[in-house]
N, C-alpha and C positions, 0 to 999 in steps of 0.2 A: 386467789385473794383479789378483791376489787380495788382498783386504783382510783385516783382522784377523778372526779367528773364535774364539769361545769364550763362556764364561759369566763375568759379573762379579757376584760377591756383594757388594752394597754395604750398609753400615750407614747407612741414610738418615738425614740430620739433620732436625731439626724446622724447619718454616718453608718448606719447598720441596715442590712437587708431584712426583709420580712422573714426570710428563712433563718437569719441570724437570731431574730426574736423567738422563733419557734425553738431553736436550739437552746436558748437561754431558759425558756419555760420548761423544756424537758429536763434540764439539769436541776433547776430549782425545785421541781415537783417530783423528780426521780421517776419519770414515766416516759415512754416512747410515743404514746398515742397523743400527739398534739398536731393541730393544723391551724391554718389561718384563712380568713375570708377577705378577699380583696387586697391584692398586693400593693404595697407602698415602696417606691424607689428609695435607695439610701439617702438621697437628698431630702426626701419628704418626711414630715413629722405628723403626729396626730393619731387619730383613732384607728387602731388595728385590733380586730376581734379575733381571738384565738380560742379554739375549742380544745378541751382536754377530755380524754376518755370518750365515752359514748356521745358527748356533746359535739364531737367532730361531725356527726351525722347531720347536724343542723346548719353547718357553715355554708353549704352551697345555697341555701335559701336566704341566709342573711346577706350573702354577697349580692343578691339581686335587688336589694333595697336602694333607694336614692340616697345621695350623699351631699354633704356641704363641704366646701373648701374655702380657705383663705389663701390667696396667691399673690405673687408679684410678677408682673409681666414687664420685660424690658423690650421696648421698641427701638429699632435702629440697627439690629443685627440678627442674622439667622445662624443657628448651629445645627450640626448634623444630628444631634439628639433632641433638639427642640428645648433644651434646658442649658443651664450654665456649665454643665459638666462636659459638653461636647465641643469639638473643634468648630471654629467659626467658618461659615460657608460664604457669607456675604455681609458687607456693612453698607449702611445707607449713606447717601450724600447728606451732610449736616444741614445744608440749605433746604433740602427736601423735608427733612425731619422738622425743621423750624417752621415750615409752612403748614404743617398739620395743626389745625385748630382743635381745641378740646372737643368741640361739637362733632368734628370728624371722627374722633376716637369713639365717642358715645354712639354715633350712628353705626360705626363698624361693629361695635359690640351688640347692638340691637339686631344686626343682620345674622349674628351667630347665636341668637336666642330663639327658643322654641324647638320644634322638631326640625332637625337639620341632618344632612348627610355629612359624616365626618370620616376622613381617612385617618385611621389610628396612627399614632407616632411610630416611627420605624423601629424604635428600640423597645417596643412592647413585647409582652410574653406570648403573643400570637404565634402559632406555629406555621412555618412555610416549608413544605416538603419534609415535614417531620422534625424541623429544627426551629428553635425560638428565633423570632425576628431580631431580637437584640443581639443574640450571639452572632448572627450572620453579619449584621452591621458592624459590630466591633471587630469582626474578622476581615473587614474591608469590602464585603460584598454589597451589591445594590439590592434593595428590597422594595418591592411595590406591593402595598396592601390595598385591599378593596375597601371602598367607602361603606359605612354602615349607618343605619338610622339611629340617632340618639336624641334625647330630649334635654335641652338646657333650659331649665325653668327660670333661673336667675343668673344674670351675668352683669353685675353692677360694679362700677368704679367707686371707690371710697377715698382715693387719694391719688394725686398726680405730682410727679417731680420731673423737672427738665434740666438737662445739661446740653452742652454743645453737640455731643454725639449720641445721646440716648434720651429716652423718655421712660420713666418707670410708672407703672400703674399698679396700685394696690386694689385688688378686686375680690369680691365675694361671688362664689359660684354654687348653685344648686343644680344637680344634674342626675340623669339616670345612670344606672350601671352601664359600663362599657364606654363612658365618655372619658376622653383624655383631656385634662386641663392644659397639658403641654401643647396639644394640638390646637386648642383654642388660642393660645399665645402665638403659635406658628401662623394660624389662619388669619388672625387679626392683623399681624404684621404684614402678611402677604396682601391682604385686602387694602391696606393703607400704602402699600408699595415701599415699605421701609424694612421689612423683616421683623421678626419677633421671637423671643424665647422666654422660658420661665427661669426666674432666679430664686424663687422660694415657693414652697407649697406646704400647706398644713391642712389635713383633713380634720374637720371639727365635728362631723356627725356621719354615722352610718345607720340609716333607718331610725330606730328608737334610741340608739346609743350615741351619746355625745362625749366630748372631752371631760365633762363634769363627772362621768361615770368611770373614768379611766384611772388606773394606777400607773405609776412611773416605773421605769426599769430599776431605779434605785429602790423603790418600794419592794419590788419583786426580789431583788438580790439581798436586801438587808432584813427581810422579814424572817422571824423565827418560825413562822408557820405559813409558808407561801400558799398552801392549799386553802387557807382561810380567805384569800383574796378572790377566790372563784365565786362567780354568781351561779347559784344552783339552777338546775335545768327547769324547774317549775317557774321560777322568777324569769328566767330567760324566755320561756314560752309565753308567759302572760304579758310580757312587755313587747315581744316581737311579732306575735301572731294573734288573730282572733282565736278564741278558745271555746271548746265545748266540754262540759263536765258530764261524766257518765256514772252509772251506778256500779256497785261491786260486781253484779252479774255481767254487765256490759264490759267492764274492765277485763274480766276473765275471758269473754269472747274475743276481745282484741288481742290479749296475750296468746290466745290459741290460733290467731290468724283467721278468725271467721270473717266472711264478707261484710263490708261496712254497711251494706243495705240492711243487714240483720241487726245492726248495732245502733246506727244513728237515725234519729227520727226524720231528718231532712238531709238531702244531699248537700255536700259542701261545694262552694263555687270558687274557693281560693285555698291556698295553703292554710291549714287550720291545725292547731294543737288540741289534742284530746287529753283531758285530765281525768284522773280517777277521783273517787269520792273524797280522798284526802288531798286532792289537788296535785298529786304526783303526776309528772309527765309520762303518759303512756305511749303516745305516738304522734307523729306528724302525718297528716293525710291531705290529699289534694283531689281536685275534681276529676271525674272520669265518667264515661258513658254508663257505667254500672252503678253510679251513685256515690262513688268515692274510691280512692286508691290509697293504699299504704305507701308513704314515702320513707318512713323510718319508724321502727318499733323499739321502744325502750322498756325492756322487761325488767321489773324491779328485782 
């Protein structure tokens, strides 16, 4: 018997892990096959995309999309986790903090905009010698991660508040996958010589999906028919990827695994969804030297 299939765009609440959200969806929809794209820490809220059933095959490609965040950065102190949940490492001299002008902050943010080399936050899910970095840090071990190239398209301040020992910045961030907003807070504080960490984080968009598309955890748990909250695979494909529609004969070829050069009129140059004559999602395909490669096939 076929179980539920589709995408759930969830507005993740604070205080629960992304895996905890997966567990809640499994219980609500009575299925084991659930995954998520792009982890959010327990402190963070906002857009978490979850795949159910065969839709889990799409998640790895959705996770590669750029993202929007709203965040609050506190300048004046550093923490071991680069956010409010970690122990304080260092606090700034209040006189030094007061001497920082608004223009200094904006200049520092500009230096962290564009294509930059960023060292991921130490409590990331990146593996070091087979173990998650965050697990090593919380066990008291020192972790050094390599810098990686990321793109910060937008890093704008929309509000500033000052006190004797801290300065809070409300910011909007648009960035590529793999960018850590906590690391932006850390690096901005280091650049200004006062330390910095994140006190709030909300993801407002992942690719084509925004908070406006999301249901809440209360919606999920109170719904008499949670499966009705799922976005069907065809809608998922049409909103997330460029699409190619094929004929019935071509659809049969795809379901039989025939080479894409025998099916598609022109090679694909990016991840593309192939839809049948009834606009049913048949496959995700990507570029290759042979004219295209199957990334996932969805047999009706």
